[in-house]
C-alpha positions as CSV (number, residue, x, y, z in Angstrom):
1,M,-20.9,9.6,5.5
2,K,-22.2,6.3,7.9
3,T,-22.6,3.5,5.1
4,D,-23.2,0.7,8.0
5,P,-26.0,0.1,7.2
6,L,-26.3,0.5,3.4
7,F,-23.4,-1.4,2.7
8,G,-22.2,-4.1,6.4
9,K,-18.4,-4.1,6.3
10,T,-17.8,-3.1,2.6
11,M,-16.9,0.5,2.4
12,A,-15.3,-0.2,6.0
13,S,-13.4,-3.1,3.9
14,L,-13.2,-1.3,0.6
15,E,-11.6,2.4,2.8
16,R,-8.6,0.9,4.5
17,S,-7.4,-0.8,1.5
18,M,-7.4,2.3,-0.6
19,N,-5.5,3.7,2.3
20,L,-3.3,0.4,2.3
21,R,-3.0,0.7,-1.2
22,S,-1.6,4.6,-0.9
23,L,0.7,4.1,1.8
24,N,1.6,0.7,-0.7
25,Q,2.7,2.8,-3.7
26,K,4.7,6.2,-1.5
27,L,6.3,2.8,-0.4
28,I,7.4,1.4,-3.9
29,V,8.2,5.0,-5.0
30,S,10.5,5.6,-2.2
31,N,12.2,2.8,-3.1
32,I,12.3,3.8,-6.6
33,A,13.5,7.0,-5.7
34,N,16.5,5.8,-3.7
35,M,17.5,2.7,-6.1
36,D,21.3,4.2,-6.2
37,T,21.7,5.2,-2.7
38,P,24.2,2.8,-1.2
39,H,23.4,0.9,1.3
40,F,19.1,1.5,1.6
41,K,17.0,-1.1,2.7
42,A,13.7,-1.4,1.0
43,F,10.9,-0.9,2.6
44,K,8.3,-4.6,2.0
45,M,4.1,-3.4,2.8
46,M,1.9,-6.9,3.2
47,V,-0.7,-5.1,2.3
48,G,-2.6,-8.3,1.3
49,E,-1.7,-10.5,4.5
50,E,-3.0,-6.5,6.6
51,M,-6.6,-6.6,5.1
52,D,-6.8,-10.7,5.8
53,D,-6.5,-9.8,9.3
54,G,-8.9,-7.4,9.7
55,A,-6.5,-4.7,11.5
56,S,-3.1,-3.9,12.3
57,E,-2.1,-5.8,15.2
58,G,1.6,-7.1,13.8
59,P,4.4,-5.3,14.3
60,Q,5.4,-1.5,12.7
61,L,7.9,-0.4,11.8
62,Q,8.6,3.9,11.8
63,M,10.4,5.0,8.8
64,T,13.1,7.2,9.6
65,R,15.6,8.8,7.4
66,T,19.2,7.0,8.2
67,Q,21.2,9.4,5.4
68,I,20.4,12.5,4.2
69,G,20.2,11.3,0.6
70,H,17.5,9.1,1.7
71,V,13.8,10.1,0.8
72,G,11.8,10.3,3.5
73,F,8.3,9.2,3.8
74,S,6.0,8.9,6.4
75,A,2.3,7.6,7.6
76,S,0.8,7.6,11.5
77,S,1.3,4.1,12.7
78,S,-2.4,3.5,13.1
79,T,-3.1,3.8,9.3
80,L,0.6,2.3,8.2
81,G,0.4,-1.3,7.7
82,R,2.8,-4.2,8.7
83,V,6.2,-3.4,6.9
84,E,9.9,-5.4,6.2
85,R,12.6,-3.7,5.3
86,V,15.2,-5.8,2.7
87,E,17.3,-6.9,4.1
88,D,19.6,-9.3,2.1
89,N,18.2,-10.2,-1.7
90,A,20.0,-13.2,-3.1
91,L,19.1,-12.3,-6.5
92,S,21.1,-9.2,-6.9
93,L,24.3,-8.3,-8.5
94,R,24.8,-5.5,-6.6
95,G,28.1,-4.1,-4.5
96,D,27.1,-1.1,-2.9
97,G,24.6,-2.8,-0.1
98,N,21.5,-1.7,-1.6
99,T,18.5,-4.0,-2.0
100,V,15.8,-2.4,-4.2
101,E,15.5,-4.3,-7.2
102,L,13.9,-2.4,-10.3
103,D,11.7,-4.8,-11.9
104,T,10.4,-6.1,-8.9
105,E,9.6,-2.3,-7.6
106,M,8.0,-2.2,-10.9
107,A,5.7,-5.2,-11.0
108,N,4.4,-3.8,-7.3
109,L,4.1,-0.3,-8.6
110,A,1.8,-2.3,-11.3
111,E,0.3,-4.2,-9.3
112,N,-0.7,-2.2,-6.7
113,S,-2.5,0.4,-9.0
114,L,-4.3,-2.4,-10.2
115,M,-5.7,-3.7,-6.5
116,Y,-6.1,0.5,-6.1
117,N,-8.0,0.4,-9.1
118,T,-10.4,-2.3,-8.7
119,A,-12.2,-0.4,-4.9
120,T,-12.8,2.3,-6.2
121,R,-14.6,0.0,-9.3
122,I,-16.1,-1.5,-6.6
123,I,-17.1,1.5,-4.7
124,A,-18.6,3.1,-7.6
125,N,-20.4,0.1,-9.0
126,K,-22.1,0.6,-5.5
127,F,-23.0,3.8,-5.3
128,K,-24.5,3.7,-8.1
129,A,-26.2,0.5,-7.8
130,L,-27.2,3.3,-4.4
131,K,-28.8,6.0,-6.5
132,D,-30.9,3.3,-9.4
133,A,-32.3,1.9,-6.4
134,I,-33.4,5.5,-5.2
135,K,-34.2,6.1,-8.7
136,G,-36.3,3.0,-8.7
137,G,-34.8,1.4,-11.5
138,Q,-34.9,4.9,-14.0
């Protein structure tokens, strides 16, 4: 459905935000699932920076399984945001080379969920306003 004349670029921006947040959710869950895998390096998606840039122009990282025990993550390169691998974690006390910190990942998961839910509420409010306008405010 084409909504540009009604909402300008708002809907496209919200759609992009929801797509990136959905991918980020999968990435965070993948990190958590691999928290006990030795030498697993966590990934971090730069959703906020991606939204500021407006388009995915930066370097992209295709994630692949390096060990059989790793949980896979797949996304098309056109929808994948900028992803960084967390190579070193100065706060980690782990000796197995894994860079996943459960507290950090859970905080990222909560923030990501809040941002996704906010985008869905904004979209719902936009369509409610449109529905009210069509009904004539009744």
